[in-house]
A tleap script that builds the chain and sets N, CA, C and O, in Angstrom:
source leaprc.protein.ff14SB
mol = sequence {
  NMET TYR VAL CYS ASN ALA PHE SER LEU ASN
  MET LEU PRO VAL GLY PHE THR SER GLU LEU
  HIE GLU LEU VAL VAL GLY PRO VAL SER GLU
  VAL VAL ALA ARG GLU LEU LEU ALA ASN VAL
  ASP GLY GLY TRP THR SER ALA ILE GLY HIE
  LYS ASP THR ALA ALA VAL VAL SER GLY LEU
  LEU GLY GLN GLU ILE LYS GLU ASN ARG LEU
  ASN VAL LYS LEU SER ASP SER ARG ASP SER
  LEU LEU VAL ALA GLN TYR ASN GLY PRO ARG
  LEU PRO GLU GLY SER THR THR LEU PRO ALA
  GLY ALA GLU ILE GLN PHE TYR TRP ILE TYR
  VAL CLEU
}
set mol.1.N position { 154.388 48.552 59.957 }
set mol.1.CA position { 154.605 47.223 59.431 }
set mol.1.C position { 156.039 46.816 59.737 }
set mol.1.O position { 156.963 47.628 59.700 }
set mol.2.N position { 156.192 45.538 60.039 }
set mol.2.CA position { 157.503 44.948 60.241 }
set mol.2.C position { 157.814 44.038 59.062 }
set mol.2.O position { 156.928 43.352 58.551 }
set mol.3.N position { 159.065 44.031 58.633 }
set mol.3.CA position { 159.535 43.090 57.631 }
set mol.3.C position { 160.389 42.079 58.381 }
set mol.3.O position { 161.382 42.444 59.008 }
set mol.4.N position { 160.006 40.814 58.317 }
set mol.4.CA position { 160.734 39.802 59.067 }
set mol.4.C position { 160.837 38.522 58.245 }
set mol.4.O position { 160.256 38.411 57.166 }
set mol.5.N position { 161.584 37.563 58.771 }
set mol.5.CA position { 161.766 36.318 58.036 }
set mol.5.C position { 161.150 35.126 58.758 }
set mol.5.O position { 161.388 33.976 58.390 }
set mol.6.N position { 160.359 35.408 59.785 }
set mol.6.CA position { 159.670 34.340 60.507 }
set mol.6.C position { 158.507 34.941 61.283 }
set mol.6.O position { 158.457 36.147 61.525 }
set mol.7.N position { 157.582 34.083 61.665 }
set mol.7.CA position { 156.472 34.494 62.514 }
set mol.7.C position { 156.460 33.600 63.741 }
set mol.7.O position { 156.656 32.390 63.633 }
set mol.8.N position { 156.232 34.187 64.900 }
set mol.8.CA position { 156.153 33.445 66.148 }
set mol.8.C position { 154.899 33.868 66.906 }
set mol.8.O position { 154.487 35.026 66.838 }
set mol.9.N position { 154.303 32.941 67.616 }
set mol.9.CA position { 153.154 33.274 68.459 }
set mol.9.C position { 153.532 34.284 69.533 }
set mol.9.O position { 152.661 34.976 70.061 }
set mol.10.N position { 154.816 34.381 69.864 }
set mol.10.CA position { 155.273 35.390 70.819 }
set mol.10.C position { 155.085 36.811 70.299 }
set mol.10.O position { 155.170 37.765 71.073 }
set mol.11.N position { 154.833 36.965 69.008 }
set mol.11.CA position { 154.618 38.292 68.422 }
set mol.11.C position { 153.206 38.804 68.647 }
set mol.11.O position { 152.929 39.982 68.421 }
set mol.12.N position { 152.312 37.928 69.089 }
set mol.12.CA position { 150.920 38.332 69.270 }
set mol.12.C position { 150.798 39.303 70.437 }
set mol.12.O position { 151.621 39.281 71.352 }
set mol.13.N position { 149.778 40.154 70.410 }
set mol.13.CA position { 149.615 41.165 71.459 }
set mol.13.C position { 149.449 40.551 72.847 }
set mol.13.O position { 148.925 39.447 72.995 }
set mol.14.N position { 149.899 41.279 73.845 }
set mol.14.CA position { 149.666 40.871 75.228 }
set mol.14.C position { 148.155 40.765 75.421 }
set mol.14.O position { 147.412 41.638 74.972 }
set mol.15.N position { 147.707 39.735 76.066 }
set mol.15.CA position { 146.280 39.543 76.268 }
set mol.15.C position { 145.604 38.820 75.117 }
set mol.15.O position { 144.406 38.543 75.181 }
set mol.16.N position { 146.350 38.510 74.068 }
set mol.16.CA position { 145.773 37.844 72.906 }
set mol.16.C position { 145.117 36.527 73.294 }
set mol.16.O position { 144.095 36.147 72.723 }
set mol.17.N position { 145.697 35.835 74.254 }
set mol.17.CA position { 145.168 34.527 74.626 }
set mol.17.C position { 143.943 34.618 75.527 }
set mol.17.O position { 143.254 33.620 75.738 }
set mol.18.N position { 143.665 35.811 76.061 }
set mol.18.CA position { 142.514 35.929 76.946 }
set mol.18.C position { 141.254 36.376 76.219 }
set mol.18.O position { 140.177 36.406 76.815 }
set mol.19.N position { 141.369 36.716 74.974 }
set mol.19.CA position { 140.226 37.128 74.164 }
set mol.19.C position { 140.306 36.434 72.804 }
set mol.19.O position { 141.345 35.895 72.424 }
set mol.20.N position { 139.212 36.461 72.099 }
set mol.20.CA position { 139.195 35.913 70.756 }
set mol.20.C position { 139.618 37.004 69.779 }
set mol.20.O position { 139.035 38.087 69.762 }
set mol.21.N position { 140.627 36.718 68.973 }
set mol.21.CA position { 141.098 37.633 67.933 }
set mol.21.C position { 141.181 36.863 66.619 }
set mol.21.O position { 141.230 35.633 66.596 }
set mol.22.N position { 141.196 37.604 65.553 }
set mol.22.CA position { 141.414 36.984 64.255 }
set mol.22.C position { 142.797 37.360 63.771 }
set mol.22.O position { 143.195 38.525 63.813 }
set mol.23.N position { 143.520 36.361 63.313 }
set mol.23.CA position { 144.833 36.549 62.731 }
set mol.23.C position { 144.690 36.264 61.249 }
set mol.23.O position { 144.290 35.165 60.865 }
set mol.24.N position { 145.008 37.229 60.421 }
set mol.24.CA position { 144.881 37.077 58.977 }
set mol.24.C position { 146.264 36.797 58.405 }
set mol.24.O position { 147.198 37.574 58.608 }
set mol.25.N position { 146.390 35.684 57.689 }
set mol.25.CA position { 147.655 35.280 57.082 }
set mol.25.C position { 147.384 34.968 55.619 }
set mol.25.O position { 146.517 34.156 55.297 }
set mol.26.N position { 148.124 35.611 54.748 }
set mol.26.CA position { 147.921 35.335 53.330 }
set mol.26.C position { 149.200 35.463 52.536 }
set mol.26.O position { 149.997 36.369 52.780 }
set mol.27.N position { 149.409 34.559 51.580 }
set mol.27.CA position { 150.573 34.670 50.720 }
set mol.27.C position { 150.422 35.872 49.787 }
set mol.27.O position { 149.318 36.192 49.348 }
set mol.28.N position { 151.535 36.530 49.490 }
set mol.28.CA position { 151.550 37.638 48.533 }
set mol.28.C position { 152.730 37.449 47.584 }
set mol.28.O position { 153.747 36.862 47.954 }
set mol.29.N position { 152.588 37.943 46.384 }
set mol.29.CA position { 153.660 37.849 45.402 }
set mol.29.C position { 154.761 38.856 45.726 }
set mol.29.O position { 154.571 39.748 46.554 }
set mol.30.N position { 155.901 38.712 45.077 }
set mol.30.CA position { 156.987 39.691 45.214 }
set mol.30.C position { 156.511 41.082 44.847 }
set mol.30.O position { 156.856 42.057 45.515 }
set mol.31.N position { 155.722 41.180 43.790 }
set mol.31.CA position { 155.218 42.477 43.333 }
set mol.31.C position { 154.348 43.113 44.414 }
set mol.31.O position { 154.504 44.296 44.715 }
set mol.32.N position { 153.443 42.350 44.994 }
set mol.32.CA position { 152.582 42.874 46.050 }
set mol.32.C position { 153.407 43.220 47.284 }
set mol.32.O position { 153.136 44.226 47.939 }
set mol.33.N position { 154.407 42.408 47.612 }
set mol.33.CA position { 155.280 42.711 48.751 }
set mol.33.C position { 155.966 44.059 48.558 }
set mol.33.O position { 156.049 44.853 49.496 }
set mol.34.N position { 156.462 44.324 47.344 }
set mol.34.CA position { 157.085 45.633 47.042 }
set mol.34.C position { 156.078 46.761 47.222 }
set mol.34.O position { 156.399 47.802 47.797 }
set mol.35.N position { 154.859 46.553 46.732 }
set mol.35.CA position { 153.814 47.581 46.855 }
set mol.35.C position { 153.452 47.838 48.317 }
set mol.35.O position { 153.242 48.985 48.711 }
set mol.36.N position { 153.379 46.786 49.115 }
set mol.36.CA position { 153.079 46.952 50.533 }
set mol.36.C position { 154.136 47.832 51.208 }
set mol.36.O position { 153.795 48.729 51.979 }
set mol.37.N position { 155.408 47.578 50.920 }
set mol.37.CA position { 156.474 48.386 51.515 }
set mol.37.C position { 156.434 49.825 51.027 }
set mol.37.O position { 156.673 50.756 51.795 }
set mol.38.N position { 156.134 49.999 49.762 }
set mol.38.CA position { 156.126 51.358 49.190 }
set mol.38.C position { 154.952 52.185 49.676 }
set mol.38.O position { 155.038 53.413 49.710 }
set mol.39.N position { 153.858 51.542 50.051 }
set mol.39.CA position { 152.635 52.279 50.352 }
set mol.39.C position { 152.173 52.205 51.804 }
set mol.39.O position { 151.078 52.671 52.120 }
set mol.40.N position { 152.967 51.639 52.678 }
set mol.40.CA position { 152.530 51.505 54.072 }
set mol.40.C position { 152.577 52.868 54.769 }
set mol.40.O position { 153.575 53.586 54.700 }
set mol.41.N position { 151.477 53.203 55.439 }
set mol.41.CA position { 151.429 54.453 56.211 }
set mol.41.C position { 152.360 54.327 57.403 }
set mol.41.O position { 152.335 53.316 58.105 }
set mol.42.N position { 153.176 55.337 57.640 }
set mol.42.CA position { 154.067 55.326 58.791 }
set mol.42.C position { 155.356 54.566 58.582 }
set mol.42.O position { 156.149 54.431 59.515 }
set mol.43.N position { 155.586 54.065 57.376 }
set mol.43.CA position { 156.827 53.355 57.099 }
set mol.43.C position { 156.847 51.943 57.650 }
set mol.43.O position { 155.828 51.427 58.109 }
set mol.44.N position { 157.994 51.336 57.602 }
set mol.44.CA position { 158.150 49.964 58.053 }
set mol.44.C position { 159.482 49.829 58.787 }
set mol.44.O position { 160.371 50.671 58.661 }
set mol.45.N position { 159.593 48.753 59.550 }
set mol.45.CA position { 160.788 48.472 60.337 }
set mol.45.C position { 161.272 47.071 60.020 }
set mol.45.O position { 160.492 46.118 60.028 }
set mol.46.N position { 162.557 46.947 59.743 }
set mol.46.CA position { 163.122 45.624 59.525 }
set mol.46.C position { 163.243 44.890 60.849 }
set mol.46.O position { 163.624 45.468 61.867 }
set mol.47.N position { 162.912 43.604 60.816 }
set mol.47.CA position { 163.114 42.726 61.962 }
set mol.47.C position { 163.762 41.438 61.468 }
set mol.47.O position { 163.530 40.360 62.017 }
set mol.48.N position { 164.577 41.566 60.424 }
set mol.48.CA position { 165.324 40.420 59.899 }
set mol.48.C position { 166.660 40.392 60.620 }
set mol.48.O position { 167.450 41.330 60.520 }
set mol.49.N position { 166.906 39.317 61.342 }
set mol.49.CA position { 168.052 39.266 62.233 }
set mol.49.C position { 169.354 38.774 61.635 }
set mol.49.O position { 170.376 38.768 62.321 }
set mol.50.N position { 169.350 38.364 60.386 }
set mol.50.CA position { 170.577 37.838 59.776 }
set mol.50.C position { 170.951 38.654 58.548 }
set mol.50.O position { 170.118 38.924 57.684 }
set mol.51.N position { 172.210 39.037 58.489 }
set mol.51.CA position { 172.715 39.911 57.433 }
set mol.51.C position { 172.472 39.327 56.033 }
set mol.51.O position { 172.004 40.030 55.137 }
set mol.52.N position { 172.788 38.056 55.853 }
set mol.52.CA position { 172.647 37.460 54.522 }
set mol.52.C position { 171.186 37.362 54.097 }
set mol.52.O position { 170.866 37.610 52.935 }
set mol.53.N position { 170.304 37.008 55.012 }
set mol.53.CA position { 168.877 36.956 54.697 }
set mol.53.C position { 168.380 38.346 54.326 }
set mol.53.O position { 167.624 38.499 53.367 }
set mol.54.N position { 168.800 39.359 55.077 }
set mol.54.CA position { 168.402 40.736 54.772 }
set mol.54.C position { 168.897 41.143 53.383 }
set mol.54.O position { 168.178 41.820 52.649 }
set mol.55.N position { 170.105 40.741 53.019 }
set mol.55.CA position { 170.660 41.085 51.705 }
set mol.55.C position { 169.858 40.429 50.579 }
set mol.55.O position { 169.568 41.068 49.568 }
set mol.56.N position { 169.504 39.167 50.751 }
set mol.56.CA position { 168.728 38.462 49.727 }
set mol.56.C position { 167.341 39.089 49.584 }
set mol.56.O position { 166.882 39.322 48.466 }
set mol.57.N position { 166.675 39.360 50.697 }
set mol.57.CA position { 165.332 39.961 50.653 }
set mol.57.C position { 165.423 41.367 50.040 }
set mol.57.O position { 164.538 41.766 49.283 }
set mol.58.N position { 166.471 42.111 50.359 }
set mol.58.CA position { 166.676 43.439 49.760 }
set mol.58.C position { 166.708 43.345 48.244 }
set mol.58.O position { 166.068 44.132 47.546 }
set mol.59.N position { 167.460 42.374 47.744 }
set mol.59.CA position { 167.550 42.195 46.293 }
set mol.59.C position { 166.220 41.856 45.658 }
set mol.59.O position { 165.896 42.357 44.581 }
set mol.60.N position { 165.448 41.011 46.315 }
set mol.60.CA position { 164.146 40.620 45.769 }
set mol.60.C position { 163.144 41.778 45.783 }
set mol.60.O position { 162.341 41.921 44.861 }
set mol.61.N position { 163.198 42.604 46.835 }
set mol.61.CA position { 162.206 43.673 46.976 }
set mol.61.C position { 162.680 45.013 46.415 }
set mol.61.O position { 161.914 45.976 46.382 }
set mol.62.N position { 163.925 45.079 45.979 }
set mol.62.CA position { 164.399 46.287 45.301 }
set mol.62.C position { 164.651 47.471 46.215 }
set mol.62.O position { 164.679 48.611 45.751 }
set mol.63.N position { 164.832 47.230 47.490 }
set mol.63.CA position { 165.207 48.302 48.406 }
set mol.63.C position { 165.970 47.725 49.580 }
set mol.63.O position { 165.822 46.550 49.915 }
set mol.64.N position { 166.787 48.559 50.202 }
set mol.64.CA position { 167.631 48.075 51.286 }
set mol.64.C position { 166.806 47.737 52.528 }
set mol.64.O position { 166.033 48.546 53.041 }
set mol.65.N position { 167.008 46.528 52.974 }
set mol.65.CA position { 166.412 46.065 54.219 }
set mol.65.C position { 167.581 45.632 55.088 }
set mol.65.O position { 168.256 44.647 54.792 }
set mol.66.N position { 167.813 46.367 56.151 }
set mol.66.CA position { 168.978 46.120 56.983 }
set mol.66.C position { 168.724 45.015 58.001 }
set mol.66.O position { 167.597 44.782 58.438 }
set mol.67.N position { 169.801 44.355 58.356 }
set mol.67.CA position { 169.766 43.400 59.459 }
set mol.67.C position { 169.375 44.158 60.719 }
set mol.67.O position { 169.931 45.217 61.010 }
set mol.68.N position { 168.421 43.619 61.463 }
set mol.68.CA position { 167.962 44.284 62.674 }
set mol.68.C position { 167.370 43.237 63.607 }
set mol.68.O position { 166.228 42.810 63.434 }
set mol.69.N position { 168.152 42.830 64.591 }
set mol.69.CA position { 167.658 41.859 65.581 }
set mol.69.C position { 166.704 42.588 66.516 }
set mol.69.O position { 167.115 43.404 67.341 }
set mol.70.N position { 165.444 42.281 66.370 }
set mol.70.CA position { 164.402 43.018 67.068 }
set mol.70.C position { 163.340 42.046 67.548 }
set mol.70.O position { 162.940 41.149 66.806 }
set mol.71.N position { 162.882 42.212 68.772 }
set mol.71.CA position { 161.741 41.442 69.266 }
set mol.71.C position { 160.476 42.193 68.871 }
set mol.71.O position { 160.264 43.329 69.296 }
set mol.72.N position { 159.646 41.564 68.067 }
set mol.72.CA position { 158.425 42.182 67.563 }
set mol.72.C position { 157.251 41.778 68.437 }
set mol.72.O position { 157.094 40.605 68.776 }
set mol.73.N position { 156.431 42.751 68.800 }
set mol.73.CA position { 155.182 42.497 69.524 }
set mol.73.C position { 154.104 43.305 68.806 }
set mol.73.O position { 154.120 44.536 68.837 }
set mol.74.N position { 153.176 42.617 68.167 }
set mol.74.CA position { 152.094 43.288 67.460 }
set mol.74.C position { 151.145 43.931 68.462 }
set mol.74.O position { 150.951 43.426 69.568 }
set mol.75.N position { 150.562 45.042 68.062 }
set mol.75.CA position { 149.554 45.674 68.909 }
set mol.75.C position { 148.172 45.328 68.350 }
set mol.75.O position { 148.057 44.686 67.306 }
set mol.76.N position { 147.149 45.755 69.046 }
set mol.76.CA position { 145.792 45.507 68.567 }
set mol.76.C position { 145.380 46.490 67.477 }
set mol.76.O position { 144.266 46.408 66.959 }
set mol.77.N position { 146.261 47.412 67.127 }
set mol.77.CA position { 145.894 48.467 66.178 }
set mol.77.C position { 146.249 48.094 64.735 }
set mol.77.O position { 146.661 48.936 63.937 }
set mol.78.N position { 146.077 46.816 64.431 }
set mol.78.CA position { 146.297 46.322 63.074 }
set mol.78.C position { 147.734 46.477 62.611 }
set mol.78.O position { 147.980 46.728 61.431 }
set mol.79.N position { 148.700 46.329 63.538 }
set mol.79.CA position { 150.090 46.191 63.112 }
set mol.79.C position { 150.140 45.025 62.138 }
set mol.79.O position { 149.302 44.124 62.189 }
set mol.80.N position { 151.107 45.049 61.269 }
set mol.80.CA position { 151.196 43.941 60.328 }
set mol.80.C position { 152.644 43.522 60.130 }
set mol.80.O position { 153.584 44.241 60.470 }
set mol.81.N position { 152.781 42.335 59.570 }
set mol.81.CA position { 154.087 41.768 59.250 }
set mol.81.C position { 154.124 41.426 57.775 }
set mol.81.O position { 153.148 40.920 57.222 }
set mol.82.N position { 155.239 41.702 57.147 }
set mol.82.CA position { 155.536 41.140 55.842 }
set mol.82.C position { 156.622 40.116 56.118 }
set mol.82.O position { 157.759 40.469 56.431 }
set mol.83.N position { 156.263 38.846 56.000 }
set mol.83.CA position { 157.196 37.771 56.314 }
set mol.83.C position { 157.795 37.236 55.027 }
set mol.83.O position { 157.078 36.858 54.101 }
set mol.84.N position { 159.127 37.210 54.981 }
set mol.84.CA position { 159.862 36.621 53.866 }
set mol.84.C position { 160.341 35.252 54.343 }
set mol.84.O position { 161.401 35.140 54.958 }
set mol.85.N position { 159.565 34.224 54.061 }
set mol.85.CA position { 159.841 32.874 54.548 }
set mol.85.C position { 160.807 32.170 53.610 }
set mol.85.O position { 160.469 31.860 52.468 }
set mol.86.N position { 162.004 31.923 54.103 }
set mol.86.CA position { 163.050 31.262 53.308 }
set mol.86.C position { 162.890 29.754 53.389 }
set mol.86.O position { 162.718 29.197 54.473 }
set mol.87.N position { 162.946 29.101 52.248 }
set mol.87.CA position { 162.925 27.649 52.166 }
set mol.87.C position { 164.083 27.207 51.292 }
set mol.87.O position { 164.157 27.563 50.116 }
set mol.88.N position { 164.980 26.435 51.867 }
set mol.88.CA position { 166.113 25.954 51.090 }
set mol.88.C position { 167.292 25.626 51.966 }
set mol.88.O position { 167.194 25.630 53.193 }
set mol.89.N position { 168.421 25.339 51.322 }
set mol.89.CA position { 169.625 25.023 52.086 }
set mol.89.C position { 170.121 26.263 52.823 }
set mol.89.O position { 169.750 27.390 52.493 }
set mol.90.N position { 170.953 26.038 53.812 }
set mol.90.CA position { 171.523 27.149 54.569 }
set mol.90.C position { 172.178 28.134 53.608 }
set mol.90.O position { 172.908 27.747 52.696 }
set mol.91.N position { 171.899 29.422 53.834 }
set mol.91.CA position { 172.495 30.446 52.981 }
set mol.91.C position { 174.003 30.485 53.189 }
set mol.91.O position { 174.466 30.559 54.327 }
set mol.92.N position { 174.774 30.435 52.106 }
set mol.92.CA position { 176.222 30.588 52.258 }
set mol.92.C position { 176.548 31.989 52.772 }
set mol.92.O position { 175.864 32.954 52.430 }
set mol.93.N position { 177.585 32.100 53.588 }
set mol.93.CA position { 177.979 33.399 54.128 }
set mol.93.C position { 178.277 34.368 52.987 }
set mol.93.O position { 178.962 34.022 52.024 }
set mol.94.N position { 177.754 35.580 53.112 }
set mol.94.CA position { 177.950 36.611 52.096 }
set mol.94.C position { 176.957 36.567 50.954 }
set mol.94.O position { 177.129 37.284 49.969 }
set mol.95.N position { 175.917 35.743 51.056 }
set mol.95.CA position { 174.918 35.622 49.980 }
set mol.95.C position { 174.177 36.933 49.759 }
set mol.95.O position { 173.854 37.661 50.698 }
set mol.96.N position { 173.920 37.208 48.487 }
set mol.96.CA position { 173.055 38.330 48.129 }
set mol.96.C position { 171.944 37.871 47.191 }
set mol.96.O position { 171.044 38.643 46.858 }
set mol.97.N position { 172.013 36.616 46.769 }
set mol.97.CA position { 170.980 36.019 45.925 }
set mol.97.C position { 170.646 34.631 46.469 }
set mol.97.O position { 171.388 34.068 47.273 }
set mol.98.N position { 169.546 34.108 46.027 }
set mol.98.CA position { 169.123 32.779 46.467 }
set mol.98.C position { 169.992 31.696 45.835 }
set mol.98.O position { 170.280 31.753 44.640 }
set mol.99.N position { 170.411 30.713 46.627 }
set mol.99.CA position { 171.138 29.586 46.038 }
set mol.99.C position { 170.178 28.688 45.253 }
set mol.99.O position { 168.960 28.776 45.408 }
set mol.100.N position { 170.745 27.830 44.415 }
set mol.100.CA position { 169.939 26.889 43.635 }
set mol.100.C position { 169.063 26.067 44.573 }
set mol.100.O position { 169.525 25.589 45.609 }
set mol.101.N position { 167.803 25.909 44.203 }
set mol.101.CA position { 166.873 25.102 44.976 }
set mol.101.C position { 166.216 25.832 46.140 }
set mol.101.O position { 165.436 25.234 46.882 }
set mol.102.N position { 166.518 27.103 46.306 }
set mol.102.CA position { 165.937 27.874 47.410 }
set mol.102.C position { 164.862 28.817 46.873 }
set mol.102.O position { 164.844 29.155 45.690 }
set mol.103.N position { 163.969 29.232 47.766 }
set mol.103.CA position { 162.944 30.200 47.404 }
set mol.103.C position { 162.546 30.997 48.633 }
set mol.103.O position { 162.752 30.567 49.768 }
set mol.104.N position { 161.979 32.153 48.390 }
set mol.104.CA position { 161.378 32.943 49.458 }
set mol.104.C position { 159.928 33.157 49.096 }
set mol.104.O position { 159.611 33.642 48.009 }
set mol.105.N position { 159.049 32.792 50.013 }
set mol.105.CA position { 157.610 33.029 49.867 }
set mol.105.C position { 157.247 34.162 50.809 }
set mol.105.O position { 157.620 34.145 51.982 }
set mol.106.N position { 156.524 35.143 50.300 }
set mol.106.CA position { 156.110 36.282 51.113 }
set mol.106.C position { 154.703 36.061 51.643 }
set mol.106.O position { 153.831 35.540 50.948 }
set mol.107.N position { 154.501 36.476 52.910 }
set mol.107.CA position { 153.197 36.414 53.563 }
set mol.107.C position { 152.931 37.744 54.234 }
set mol.107.O position { 153.841 38.370 54.777 }
set mol.108.N position { 151.690 38.170 54.196 }
set mol.108.CA position { 151.264 39.361 54.934 }
set mol.108.C position { 150.399 38.867 56.088 }
set mol.108.O position { 149.454 38.105 55.890 }
set mol.109.N position { 150.735 39.310 57.288 }
set mol.109.CA position { 150.049 38.851 58.488 }
set mol.109.C position { 149.615 40.078 59.298 }
set mol.109.O position { 150.395 41.009 59.498 }
set mol.110.N position { 148.357 40.064 59.761 }
set mol.110.CA position { 147.917 41.128 60.661 }
set mol.110.C position { 146.818 40.609 61.579 }
set mol.110.O position { 146.165 39.603 61.302 }
set mol.111.N position { 146.637 41.334 62.685 }
set mol.111.CA position { 145.639 40.993 63.697 }
set mol.111.C position { 144.441 41.876 63.513 }
set mol.111.O position { 144.589 43.092 63.392 }
set mol.112.N position { 143.249 41.302 63.487 }
set mol.112.CA position { 142.018 42.103 63.419 }
set mol.112.C position { 141.581 42.478 64.809 }
set mol.112.O position { 140.565 43.153 64.976 }
savepdb mol mol.pdb
quit
């Protein structure tokens, strides 16, 4: 599983456009997001590319999620993403908590 702050069609498996696949996208609560990270087989990899976003998500999920600029490519073997979608004003430099009026919605995404 990858932990990231965005989803892009570029993350889909090579050949995804030449066959029919199902992409499952669903919102999950903070509690479920924590459980997904704690119980994923094989661990997880951070793909959050900004230090401040990683710090805020770390605080929400109760474990360290490091900044890691990584190009993610899902495989057909049910790789998954936990996306922490930030909505709000630009994060002030050095943020470790959400500013007023901001929120993070978690989504779990995987390819069938």
